All heavy atoms as atom14 arrays in JSON, in Angstrom:
{
  "sequence": "MSERELEAMLSVGLKLSYRKVVEQHRRNNQPLIFSENGEVLYVDPYSVAL",
  "atom14_mask": [
    [1, 1, 1, 1, 1, 1, 1, 1, 0, 0, 0, 0, 0, 0],
    [1, 1, 1, 1, 1, 1, 0, 0, 0, 0, 0, 0, 0, 0],
    [1, 1, 1, 1, 1, 1, 1, 1, 1, 0, 0, 0, 0, 0],
    [1, 1, 1, 1, 1, 1, 1, 1, 1, 1, 1, 0, 0, 0],
    [1, 1, 1, 1, 1, 1, 1, 1, 1, 0, 0, 0, 0, 0],
    [1, 1, 1, 1, 1, 1, 1, 1, 0, 0, 0, 0, 0, 0],
    [1, 1, 1, 1, 1, 1, 1, 1, 1, 0, 0, 0, 0, 0],
    [1, 1, 1, 1, 1, 0, 0, 0, 0, 0, 0, 0, 0, 0],
    [1, 1, 1, 1, 1, 1, 1, 1, 0, 0, 0, 0, 0, 0],
    [1, 1, 1, 1, 1, 1, 1, 1, 0, 0, 0, 0, 0, 0],
    [1, 1, 1, 1, 1, 1, 0, 0, 0, 0, 0, 0, 0, 0],
    [1, 1, 1, 1, 1, 1, 1, 0, 0, 0, 0, 0, 0, 0],
    [1, 1, 1, 1, 0, 0, 0, 0, 0, 0, 0, 0, 0, 0],
    [1, 1, 1, 1, 1, 1, 1, 1, 0, 0, 0, 0, 0, 0],
    [1, 1, 1, 1, 1, 1, 1, 1, 1, 0, 0, 0, 0, 0],
    [1, 1, 1, 1, 1, 1, 1, 1, 0, 0, 0, 0, 0, 0],
    [1, 1, 1, 1, 1, 1, 0, 0, 0, 0, 0, 0, 0, 0],
    [1, 1, 1, 1, 1, 1, 1, 1, 1, 1, 1, 1, 0, 0],
    [1, 1, 1, 1, 1, 1, 1, 1, 1, 1, 1, 0, 0, 0],
    [1, 1, 1, 1, 1, 1, 1, 1, 1, 0, 0, 0, 0, 0],
    [1, 1, 1, 1, 1, 1, 1, 0, 0, 0, 0, 0, 0, 0],
    [1, 1, 1, 1, 1, 1, 1, 0, 0, 0, 0, 0, 0, 0],
    [1, 1, 1, 1, 1, 1, 1, 1, 1, 0, 0, 0, 0, 0],
    [1, 1, 1, 1, 1, 1, 1, 1, 1, 0, 0, 0, 0, 0],
    [1, 1, 1, 1, 1, 1, 1, 1, 1, 1, 0, 0, 0, 0],
    [1, 1, 1, 1, 1, 1, 1, 1, 1, 1, 1, 0, 0, 0],
    [1, 1, 1, 1, 1, 1, 1, 1, 1, 1, 1, 0, 0, 0],
    [1, 1, 1, 1, 1, 1, 1, 1, 0, 0, 0, 0, 0, 0],
    [1, 1, 1, 1, 1, 1, 1, 1, 0, 0, 0, 0, 0, 0],
    [1, 1, 1, 1, 1, 1, 1, 1, 1, 0, 0, 0, 0, 0],
    [1, 1, 1, 1, 1, 1, 1, 0, 0, 0, 0, 0, 0, 0],
    [1, 1, 1, 1, 1, 1, 1, 1, 0, 0, 0, 0, 0, 0],
    [1, 1, 1, 1, 1, 1, 1, 1, 0, 0, 0, 0, 0, 0],
    [1, 1, 1, 1, 1, 1, 1, 1, 1, 1, 1, 0, 0, 0],
    [1, 1, 1, 1, 1, 1, 0, 0, 0, 0, 0, 0, 0, 0],
    [1, 1, 1, 1, 1, 1, 1, 1, 1, 0, 0, 0, 0, 0],
    [1, 1, 1, 1, 1, 1, 1, 1, 0, 0, 0, 0, 0, 0],
    [1, 1, 1, 1, 0, 0, 0, 0, 0, 0, 0, 0, 0, 0],
    [1, 1, 1, 1, 1, 1, 1, 1, 1, 0, 0, 0, 0, 0],
    [1, 1, 1, 1, 1, 1, 1, 0, 0, 0, 0, 0, 0, 0],
    [1, 1, 1, 1, 1, 1, 1, 1, 0, 0, 0, 0, 0, 0],
    [1, 1, 1, 1, 1, 1, 1, 1, 1, 1, 1, 1, 0, 0],
    [1, 1, 1, 1, 1, 1, 1, 0, 0, 0, 0, 0, 0, 0],
    [1, 1, 1, 1, 1, 1, 1, 1, 0, 0, 0, 0, 0, 0],
    [1, 1, 1, 1, 1, 1, 1, 0, 0, 0, 0, 0, 0, 0],
    [1, 1, 1, 1, 1, 1, 1, 1, 1, 1, 1, 1, 0, 0],
    [1, 1, 1, 1, 1, 1, 0, 0, 0, 0, 0, 0, 0, 0],
    [1, 1, 1, 1, 1, 1, 1, 0, 0, 0, 0, 0, 0, 0],
    [1, 1, 1, 1, 1, 0, 0, 0, 0, 0, 0, 0, 0, 0],
    [1, 1, 1, 1, 1, 1, 1, 1, 0, 0, 0, 0, 0, 0]
  ],
  "atom14_positions": [
    [[-22.13, 4.83, 14.77], [-21.54, 4.69, 13.46], [-22.02, 3.36, 12.87], [-21.91, 2.32, 13.52], [-20.01, 4.69, 13.57], [-19.32, 4.45, 12.28], [-17.52, 4.4, 12.39], [-17.14, 5.98, 13.07], [0.0, 0.0, 0.0], [0.0, 0.0, 0.0], [0.0, 0.0, 0.0], [0.0, 0.0, 0.0], [0.0, 0.0, 0.0], [0.0, 0.0, 0.0]],
    [[-22.51, 3.43, 11.65], [-23.01, 2.22, 11.01], [-21.85, 1.42, 10.42], [-20.72, 1.9, 10.3], [-24.01, 2.58, 9.91], [-23.33, 3.14, 8.81], [0.0, 0.0, 0.0], [0.0, 0.0, 0.0], [0.0, 0.0, 0.0], [0.0, 0.0, 0.0], [0.0, 0.0, 0.0], [0.0, 0.0, 0.0], [0.0, 0.0, 0.0], [0.0, 0.0, 0.0]],
    [[-22.15, 0.2, 10.04], [-21.14, -0.68, 9.46], [-20.61, -0.12, 8.14], [-19.42, -0.19, 7.85], [-21.74, -2.07, 9.24], [-20.72, -3.09, 8.8], [-21.31, -4.48, 8.7], [-22.3, -4.76, 9.39], [-20.77, -5.27, 7.92], [0.0, 0.0, 0.0], [0.0, 0.0, 0.0], [0.0, 0.0, 0.0], [0.0, 0.0, 0.0], [0.0, 0.0, 0.0]],
    [[-21.49, 0.46, 7.35], [-21.07, 1.03, 6.06], [-20.15, 2.24, 6.26], [-19.19, 2.42, 5.52], [-22.29, 1.45, 5.24], [-23.0, 0.27, 4.66], [-24.11, 0.71, 3.76], [-24.87, -0.43, 3.33], [-25.42, -0.53, 2.14], [-25.31, 0.45, 1.28], [-26.09, -1.62, 1.82], [0.0, 0.0, 0.0], [0.0, 0.0, 0.0], [0.0, 0.0, 0.0]],
    [[-20.46, 3.07, 7.23], [-19.6, 4.22, 7.52], [-18.22, 3.77, 7.97], [-17.21, 4.33, 7.55], [-20.23, 5.1, 8.6], [-21.47, 5.84, 8.16], [-22.16, 6.56, 9.31], [-22.06, 6.08, 10.46], [-22.78, 7.6, 9.04], [0.0, 0.0, 0.0], [0.0, 0.0, 0.0], [0.0, 0.0, 0.0], [0.0, 0.0, 0.0], [0.0, 0.0, 0.0]],
    [[-18.19, 2.75, 8.81], [-16.92, 2.21, 9.27], [-16.11, 1.65, 8.11], [-14.91, 1.91, 7.99], [-17.14, 1.12, 10.32], [-15.89, 0.44, 10.87], [-14.98, 1.45, 11.54], [-16.26, -0.67, 11.82], [0.0, 0.0, 0.0], [0.0, 0.0, 0.0], [0.0, 0.0, 0.0], [0.0, 0.0, 0.0], [0.0, 0.0, 0.0], [0.0, 0.0, 0.0]],
    [[-16.74, 0.89, 7.23], [-16.07, 0.34, 6.06], [-15.53, 1.44, 5.16], [-14.43, 1.35, 4.62], [-17.0, -0.57, 5.28], [-17.26, -1.9, 5.95], [-18.22, -2.77, 5.16], [-18.62, -2.4, 4.04], [-18.57, -3.84, 5.67], [0.0, 0.0, 0.0], [0.0, 0.0, 0.0], [0.0, 0.0, 0.0], [0.0, 0.0, 0.0], [0.0, 0.0, 0.0]],
    [[-16.3, 2.51, 4.98], [-15.87, 3.63, 4.15], [-14.65, 4.32, 4.76], [-13.69, 4.64, 4.05], [-17.0, 4.63, 3.97], [0.0, 0.0, 0.0], [0.0, 0.0, 0.0], [0.0, 0.0, 0.0], [0.0, 0.0, 0.0], [0.0, 0.0, 0.0], [0.0, 0.0, 0.0], [0.0, 0.0, 0.0], [0.0, 0.0, 0.0], [0.0, 0.0, 0.0]],
    [[-14.67, 4.52, 6.07], [-13.54, 5.17, 6.74], [-12.29, 4.29, 6.68], [-11.18, 4.79, 6.45], [-13.9, 5.49, 8.19], [-14.94, 6.59, 8.32], [-15.46, 6.87, 10.01], [-13.97, 7.49, 10.74], [0.0, 0.0, 0.0], [0.0, 0.0, 0.0], [0.0, 0.0, 0.0], [0.0, 0.0, 0.0], [0.0, 0.0, 0.0], [0.0, 0.0, 0.0]],
    [[-12.45, 2.99, 6.87], [-11.32, 2.07, 6.77], [-10.75, 2.04, 5.37], [-9.53, 2.0, 5.18], [-11.74, 0.66, 7.2], [-11.98, 0.46, 8.68], [-12.57, -0.93, 8.93], [-10.7, 0.64, 9.46], [0.0, 0.0, 0.0], [0.0, 0.0, 0.0], [0.0, 0.0, 0.0], [0.0, 0.0, 0.0], [0.0, 0.0, 0.0], [0.0, 0.0, 0.0]],
    [[-11.61, 2.08, 4.38], [-11.16, 2.09, 2.98], [-10.33, 3.33, 2.68], [-9.27, 3.25, 2.05], [-12.37, 2.01, 2.05], [-11.95, 2.07, 0.71], [0.0, 0.0, 0.0], [0.0, 0.0, 0.0], [0.0, 0.0, 0.0], [0.0, 0.0, 0.0], [0.0, 0.0, 0.0], [0.0, 0.0, 0.0], [0.0, 0.0, 0.0], [0.0, 0.0, 0.0]],
    [[-10.79, 4.48, 3.15], [-10.05, 5.74, 2.94], [-8.69, 5.67, 3.64], [-7.67, 6.05, 3.07], [-10.87, 6.95, 3.45], [-10.04, 8.2, 3.49], [-12.1, 7.16, 2.58], [0.0, 0.0, 0.0], [0.0, 0.0, 0.0], [0.0, 0.0, 0.0], [0.0, 0.0, 0.0], [0.0, 0.0, 0.0], [0.0, 0.0, 0.0], [0.0, 0.0, 0.0]],
    [[-8.67, 5.14, 4.84], [-7.42, 5.02, 5.59], [-6.43, 4.09, 4.92], [-5.22, 4.38, 4.86], [0.0, 0.0, 0.0], [0.0, 0.0, 0.0], [0.0, 0.0, 0.0], [0.0, 0.0, 0.0], [0.0, 0.0, 0.0], [0.0, 0.0, 0.0], [0.0, 0.0, 0.0], [0.0, 0.0, 0.0], [0.0, 0.0, 0.0], [0.0, 0.0, 0.0]],
    [[-6.9, 2.96, 4.4], [-6.02, 2.02, 3.72], [-5.45, 2.62, 2.44], [-4.27, 2.45, 2.13], [-6.77, 0.73, 3.4], [-7.0, -0.2, 4.57], [-7.91, -1.34, 4.17], [-5.69, -0.72, 5.12], [0.0, 0.0, 0.0], [0.0, 0.0, 0.0], [0.0, 0.0, 0.0], [0.0, 0.0, 0.0], [0.0, 0.0, 0.0], [0.0, 0.0, 0.0]],
    [[-6.27, 3.34, 1.68], [-5.79, 3.98, 0.46], [-4.73, 5.03, 0.76], [-3.72, 5.13, 0.06], [-6.95, 4.61, -0.31], [-7.85, 3.59, -0.97], [-9.02, 4.25, -1.67], [-9.96, 3.21, -2.25], [-11.12, 3.81, -2.9], [0.0, 0.0, 0.0], [0.0, 0.0, 0.0], [0.0, 0.0, 0.0], [0.0, 0.0, 0.0], [0.0, 0.0, 0.0]],
    [[-4.94, 5.8, 1.82], [-3.97, 6.82, 2.21], [-2.66, 6.18, 2.66], [-1.58, 6.62, 2.26], [-4.55, 7.68, 3.34], [-3.68, 8.82, 3.87], [-3.36, 9.81, 2.77], [-4.37, 9.51, 5.02], [0.0, 0.0, 0.0], [0.0, 0.0, 0.0], [0.0, 0.0, 0.0], [0.0, 0.0, 0.0], [0.0, 0.0, 0.0], [0.0, 0.0, 0.0]],
    [[-2.74, 5.12, 3.45], [-1.54, 4.42, 3.91], [-0.78, 3.82, 2.73], [0.45, 3.91, 2.67], [-1.91, 3.3, 4.88], [-2.48, 3.83, 6.03], [0.0, 0.0, 0.0], [0.0, 0.0, 0.0], [0.0, 0.0, 0.0], [0.0, 0.0, 0.0], [0.0, 0.0, 0.0], [0.0, 0.0, 0.0], [0.0, 0.0, 0.0], [0.0, 0.0, 0.0]],
    [[-1.48, 3.21, 1.8], [-0.87, 2.63, 0.61], [-0.11, 3.69, -0.17], [1.05, 3.51, -0.54], [-1.97, 2.0, -0.26], [-1.54, 1.64, -1.65], [-0.84, 0.48, -1.91], [-1.85, 2.48, -2.72], [-0.46, 0.14, -3.2], [-1.46, 2.16, -4.01], [-0.77, 0.99, -4.25], [-0.38, 0.68, -5.53], [0.0, 0.0, 0.0], [0.0, 0.0, 0.0]],
    [[-0.74, 4.83, -0.38], [-0.12, 5.91, -1.15], [1.15, 6.41, -0.46], [2.18, 6.62, -1.1], [-1.12, 7.04, -1.34], [-0.6, 8.18, -2.18], [-1.67, 9.27, -2.36], [-1.22, 10.26, -3.27], [-1.4, 10.24, -4.59], [-2.05, 9.23, -5.13], [-0.94, 11.19, -5.37], [0.0, 0.0, 0.0], [0.0, 0.0, 0.0], [0.0, 0.0, 0.0]],
    [[1.08, 6.59, 0.86], [2.23, 7.09, 1.61], [3.41, 6.11, 1.56], [4.55, 6.51, 1.43], [1.85, 7.41, 3.05], [1.03, 8.67, 3.18], [0.77, 9.0, 4.63], [0.07, 10.33, 4.76], [-0.03, 10.77, 6.14], [0.0, 0.0, 0.0], [0.0, 0.0, 0.0], [0.0, 0.0, 0.0], [0.0, 0.0, 0.0], [0.0, 0.0, 0.0]],
    [[3.11, 4.82, 1.67], [4.17, 3.81, 1.62], [4.85, 3.81, 0.26], [6.07, 3.81, 0.16], [3.61, 2.41, 1.97], [4.6, 1.32, 1.59], [3.28, 2.32, 3.43], [0.0, 0.0, 0.0], [0.0, 0.0, 0.0], [0.0, 0.0, 0.0], [0.0, 0.0, 0.0], [0.0, 0.0, 0.0], [0.0, 0.0, 0.0], [0.0, 0.0, 0.0]],
    [[4.07, 3.84, -0.81], [4.64, 3.83, -2.16], [5.46, 5.1, -2.38], [6.58, 5.04, -2.91], [3.54, 3.68, -3.22], [4.1, 3.88, -4.61], [2.88, 2.31, -3.12], [0.0, 0.0, 0.0], [0.0, 0.0, 0.0], [0.0, 0.0, 0.0], [0.0, 0.0, 0.0], [0.0, 0.0, 0.0], [0.0, 0.0, 0.0], [0.0, 0.0, 0.0]],
    [[4.95, 6.26, -1.98], [5.69, 7.51, -2.15], [7.0, 7.48, -1.37], [8.03, 7.94, -1.86], [4.84, 8.69, -1.71], [3.71, 9.0, -2.68], [2.79, 10.1, -2.18], [2.84, 10.48, -0.99], [1.97, 10.57, -3.0], [0.0, 0.0, 0.0], [0.0, 0.0, 0.0], [0.0, 0.0, 0.0], [0.0, 0.0, 0.0], [0.0, 0.0, 0.0]],
    [[6.99, 6.95, -0.14], [8.2, 6.88, 0.66], [9.24, 5.97, 0.0], [10.42, 6.32, -0.05], [7.89, 6.37, 2.06], [9.12, 6.26, 2.94], [8.8, 5.72, 4.32], [7.66, 5.33, 4.59], [9.78, 5.7, 5.18], [0.0, 0.0, 0.0], [0.0, 0.0, 0.0], [0.0, 0.0, 0.0], [0.0, 0.0, 0.0], [0.0, 0.0, 0.0]],
    [[8.82, 4.85, -0.51], [9.76, 3.93, -1.17], [10.3, 4.54, -2.45], [11.45, 4.28, -2.81], [9.1, 2.58, -1.41], [9.07, 1.72, -0.18], [10.0, 0.75, 0.06], [8.25, 1.71, 0.89], [9.75, 0.18, 1.23], [8.68, 0.75, 1.75], [0.0, 0.0, 0.0], [0.0, 0.0, 0.0], [0.0, 0.0, 0.0], [0.0, 0.0, 0.0]],
    [[9.51, 5.32, -3.14], [10.0, 6.0, -4.34], [11.05, 7.05, -3.96], [12.08, 7.16, -4.63], [8.85, 6.68, -5.08], [7.99, 5.7, -5.83], [6.88, 6.4, -6.58], [6.08, 5.45, -7.34], [5.09, 5.8, -8.14], [4.75, 7.06, -8.27], [4.43, 4.86, -8.79], [0.0, 0.0, 0.0], [0.0, 0.0, 0.0], [0.0, 0.0, 0.0]],
    [[10.8, 7.8, -2.9], [11.76, 8.82, -2.46], [13.09, 8.2, -2.06], [14.16, 8.71, -2.37], [11.21, 9.61, -1.26], [10.37, 10.79, -1.59], [10.17, 11.68, -0.38], [9.72, 10.98, 0.81], [8.45, 10.73, 1.14], [7.49, 11.12, 0.33], [8.14, 10.09, 2.24], [0.0, 0.0, 0.0], [0.0, 0.0, 0.0], [0.0, 0.0, 0.0]],
    [[13.03, 7.08, -1.34], [14.22, 6.41, -0.84], [14.81, 5.42, -1.83], [15.83, 4.79, -1.54], [13.92, 5.69, 0.47], [13.51, 6.65, 1.56], [13.84, 7.83, 1.54], [12.76, 6.15, 2.52], [0.0, 0.0, 0.0], [0.0, 0.0, 0.0], [0.0, 0.0, 0.0], [0.0, 0.0, 0.0], [0.0, 0.0, 0.0], [0.0, 0.0, 0.0]],
    [[14.17, 5.27, -2.99], [14.61, 4.34, -4.03], [14.78, 2.93, -3.47], [15.8, 2.28, -3.69], [15.9, 4.83, -4.7], [16.11, 4.19, -6.05], [15.16, 3.74, -6.68], [17.35, 4.14, -6.48], [0.0, 0.0, 0.0], [0.0, 0.0, 0.0], [0.0, 0.0, 0.0], [0.0, 0.0, 0.0], [0.0, 0.0, 0.0], [0.0, 0.0, 0.0]],
    [[13.78, 2.46, -2.74], [13.8, 1.13, -2.14], [12.69, 0.29, -2.76], [11.61, 0.79, -3.07], [13.55, 1.2, -0.63], [14.58, 1.95, 0.14], [14.19, 2.07, 1.61], [13.01, 2.06, 1.94], [15.17, 2.21, 2.46], [0.0, 0.0, 0.0], [0.0, 0.0, 0.0], [0.0, 0.0, 0.0], [0.0, 0.0, 0.0], [0.0, 0.0, 0.0]],
    [[12.93, -1.02, -2.93], [11.87, -1.87, -3.47], [10.79, -2.12, -2.42], [11.04, -2.08, -1.22], [12.6, -3.18, -3.81], [13.75, -3.21, -2.87], [14.16, -1.77, -2.69], [0.0, 0.0, 0.0], [0.0, 0.0, 0.0], [0.0, 0.0, 0.0], [0.0, 0.0, 0.0], [0.0, 0.0, 0.0], [0.0, 0.0, 0.0], [0.0, 0.0, 0.0]],
    [[9.59, -2.36, -2.9], [8.5, -2.79, -2.03], [8.64, -4.29, -1.84], [8.95, -5.02, -2.78], [7.15, -2.46, -2.66], [6.84, -0.97, -2.82], [5.67, -0.78, -3.77], [6.55, -0.35, -1.49], [0.0, 0.0, 0.0], [0.0, 0.0, 0.0], [0.0, 0.0, 0.0], [0.0, 0.0, 0.0], [0.0, 0.0, 0.0], [0.0, 0.0, 0.0]],
    [[8.42, -4.78, -0.64], [8.59, -6.19, -0.35], [7.24, -6.78, 0.06], [6.59, -6.28, 0.96], [9.63, -6.39, 0.77], [10.95, -5.76, 0.37], [9.79, -7.86, 1.08], [11.96, -5.71, 1.49], [0.0, 0.0, 0.0], [0.0, 0.0, 0.0], [0.0, 0.0, 0.0], [0.0, 0.0, 0.0], [0.0, 0.0, 0.0], [0.0, 0.0, 0.0]],
    [[6.84, -7.83, -0.66], [5.58, -8.5, -0.42], [5.82, -9.98, -0.21], [6.84, -10.51, -0.64], [4.62, -8.35, -1.61], [4.19, -6.95, -1.88], [4.83, -6.18, -2.82], [3.13, -6.4, -1.2], [4.43, -4.88, -3.07], [2.71, -5.1, -1.44], [3.37, -4.35, -2.38], [0.0, 0.0, 0.0], [0.0, 0.0, 0.0], [0.0, 0.0, 0.0]],
    [[4.89, -10.65, 0.41], [4.93, -12.1, 0.53], [3.68, -12.64, -0.16], [2.56, -12.23, 0.14], [4.95, -12.52, 1.99], [4.85, -13.91, 2.09], [0.0, 0.0, 0.0], [0.0, 0.0, 0.0], [0.0, 0.0, 0.0], [0.0, 0.0, 0.0], [0.0, 0.0, 0.0], [0.0, 0.0, 0.0], [0.0, 0.0, 0.0], [0.0, 0.0, 0.0]],
    [[3.9, -13.56, -1.09], [2.77, -14.16, -1.8], [2.97, -15.67, -1.82], [3.97, -16.16, -2.36], [2.69, -13.63, -3.23], [1.49, -14.13, -4.0], [1.39, -13.5, -5.37], [1.3, -12.26, -5.43], [1.4, -14.24, -6.35], [0.0, 0.0, 0.0], [0.0, 0.0, 0.0], [0.0, 0.0, 0.0], [0.0, 0.0, 0.0], [0.0, 0.0, 0.0]],
    [[2.06, -16.39, -1.22], [2.14, -17.85, -1.13], [3.46, -18.31, -0.52], [4.08, -19.27, -0.98], [1.95, -18.49, -2.51], [0.58, -18.24, -3.07], [-0.38, -18.11, -2.33], [0.49, -18.14, -4.38], [0.0, 0.0, 0.0], [0.0, 0.0, 0.0], [0.0, 0.0, 0.0], [0.0, 0.0, 0.0], [0.0, 0.0, 0.0], [0.0, 0.0, 0.0]],
    [[3.93, -17.61, 0.5], [5.16, -17.98, 1.18], [6.43, -17.57, 0.46], [7.52, -17.84, 0.93], [0.0, 0.0, 0.0], [0.0, 0.0, 0.0], [0.0, 0.0, 0.0], [0.0, 0.0, 0.0], [0.0, 0.0, 0.0], [0.0, 0.0, 0.0], [0.0, 0.0, 0.0], [0.0, 0.0, 0.0], [0.0, 0.0, 0.0], [0.0, 0.0, 0.0]],
    [[6.31, -16.9, -0.68], [7.46, -16.46, -1.46], [7.61, -14.95, -1.31], [6.64, -14.2, -1.45], [7.25, -16.82, -2.94], [8.41, -16.47, -3.82], [8.16, -16.86, -5.26], [7.26, -17.66, -5.53], [8.87, -16.32, -6.12], [0.0, 0.0, 0.0], [0.0, 0.0, 0.0], [0.0, 0.0, 0.0], [0.0, 0.0, 0.0], [0.0, 0.0, 0.0]],
    [[8.83, -14.5, -1.03], [9.09, -13.08, -0.88], [9.31, -12.46, -2.25], [10.1, -12.96, -3.06], [10.33, -12.85, 0.02], [10.65, -11.36, 0.11], [10.1, -13.42, 1.4], [0.0, 0.0, 0.0], [0.0, 0.0, 0.0], [0.0, 0.0, 0.0], [0.0, 0.0, 0.0], [0.0, 0.0, 0.0], [0.0, 0.0, 0.0], [0.0, 0.0, 0.0]],
    [[8.57, -11.38, -2.53], [8.67, -10.7, -3.82], [9.16, -9.27, -3.62], [8.73, -8.58, -2.7], [7.3, -10.66, -4.5], [6.61, -11.98, -4.73], [5.2, -11.74, -5.25], [7.39, -12.82, -5.71], [0.0, 0.0, 0.0], [0.0, 0.0, 0.0], [0.0, 0.0, 0.0], [0.0, 0.0, 0.0], [0.0, 0.0, 0.0], [0.0, 0.0, 0.0]],
    [[10.06, -8.84, -4.47], [10.56, -7.47, -4.47], [9.98, -6.77, -5.69], [10.13, -7.25, -6.81], [12.08, -7.44, -4.52], [12.72, -8.08, -3.31], [13.04, -9.43, -3.28], [12.98, -7.32, -2.18], [13.6, -10.0, -2.17], [13.55, -7.89, -1.05], [13.85, -9.23, -1.06], [14.41, -9.8, 0.05], [0.0, 0.0, 0.0], [0.0, 0.0, 0.0]],
    [[9.31, -5.65, -5.46], [8.62, -4.93, -6.54], [9.19, -3.52, -6.64], [9.36, -2.83, -5.63], [7.1, -4.88, -6.28], [6.37, -4.12, -7.36], [6.54, -6.28, -6.12], [0.0, 0.0, 0.0], [0.0, 0.0, 0.0], [0.0, 0.0, 0.0], [0.0, 0.0, 0.0], [0.0, 0.0, 0.0], [0.0, 0.0, 0.0], [0.0, 0.0, 0.0]],
    [[9.46, -3.09, -7.87], [9.92, -1.73, -8.1], [8.78, -0.77, -7.78], [7.69, -0.9, -8.32], [10.35, -1.58, -9.57], [10.83, -0.18, -9.9], [11.31, 0.53, -8.99], [10.76, 0.18, -11.08], [0.0, 0.0, 0.0], [0.0, 0.0, 0.0], [0.0, 0.0, 0.0], [0.0, 0.0, 0.0], [0.0, 0.0, 0.0], [0.0, 0.0, 0.0]],
    [[9.0, 0.21, -6.88], [7.9, 1.11, -6.51], [7.41, 1.98, -7.65], [6.3, 2.48, -7.62], [8.49, 1.96, -5.38], [9.96, 1.89, -5.57], [10.22, 0.55, -6.18], [0.0, 0.0, 0.0], [0.0, 0.0, 0.0], [0.0, 0.0, 0.0], [0.0, 0.0, 0.0], [0.0, 0.0, 0.0], [0.0, 0.0, 0.0], [0.0, 0.0, 0.0]],
    [[8.23, 2.15, -8.69], [7.81, 2.96, -9.83], [6.89, 2.2, -10.77], [6.24, 2.78, -11.62], [9.03, 3.49, -10.59], [9.82, 4.47, -9.78], [10.98, 4.08, -9.12], [9.4, 5.78, -9.62], [11.7, 4.98, -8.34], [10.1, 6.69, -8.85], [11.26, 6.27, -8.22], [11.97, 7.16, -7.46], [0.0, 0.0, 0.0], [0.0, 0.0, 0.0]],
    [[6.81, 0.86, -10.6], [5.93, 0.06, -11.44], [4.53, -0.08, -10.83], [3.64, -0.65, -11.43], [6.53, -1.32, -11.68], [6.59, -2.05, -10.48], [0.0, 0.0, 0.0], [0.0, 0.0, 0.0], [0.0, 0.0, 0.0], [0.0, 0.0, 0.0], [0.0, 0.0, 0.0], [0.0, 0.0, 0.0], [0.0, 0.0, 0.0], [0.0, 0.0, 0.0]],
    [[4.35, 0.46, -9.62], [3.08, 0.37, -8.9], [2.29, 1.66, -9.13], [2.82, 2.76, -8.98], [3.32, 0.16, -7.38], [2.02, 0.1, -6.64], [4.13, -1.1, -7.16], [0.0, 0.0, 0.0], [0.0, 0.0, 0.0], [0.0, 0.0, 0.0], [0.0, 0.0, 0.0], [0.0, 0.0, 0.0], [0.0, 0.0, 0.0], [0.0, 0.0, 0.0]],
    [[1.04, 1.52, -9.48], [0.18, 2.69, -9.72], [-0.24, 3.32, -8.4], [-0.46, 2.63, -7.41], [-1.04, 2.29, -10.5], [0.0, 0.0, 0.0], [0.0, 0.0, 0.0], [0.0, 0.0, 0.0], [0.0, 0.0, 0.0], [0.0, 0.0, 0.0], [0.0, 0.0, 0.0], [0.0, 0.0, 0.0], [0.0, 0.0, 0.0], [0.0, 0.0, 0.0]],
    [[-0.31, 4.64, -8.39], [-0.84, 5.35, -7.22], [-2.28, 5.53, -7.44], [-3.19, 5.73, -7.21], [-0.15, 6.7, -7.04], [1.27, 6.63, -6.55], [1.85, 8.04, -6.45], [1.35, 6.0, -5.19], [0.0, 0.0, 0.0], [0.0, 0.0, 0.0], [0.0, 0.0, 0.0], [0.0, 0.0, 0.0], [0.0, 0.0, 0.0], [0.0, 0.0, 0.0]]
  ]
}
C-alpha cells in the first residue's frame, strides 16, 4: 500500500467517524464538546455541517 492510498483511506475513515459522531449527538440532543487552546467549547450539533 502506498502512502497516498493510506492517506486516502484514513481521510475516508475520519470523514465517516465525524459524520457518525455528529449524527449521534443530534439524535441524543447533546452538545459537541471541543477543546481549543485549553478552553472547553460546547457546540450545538445542528450548527455543524455534515
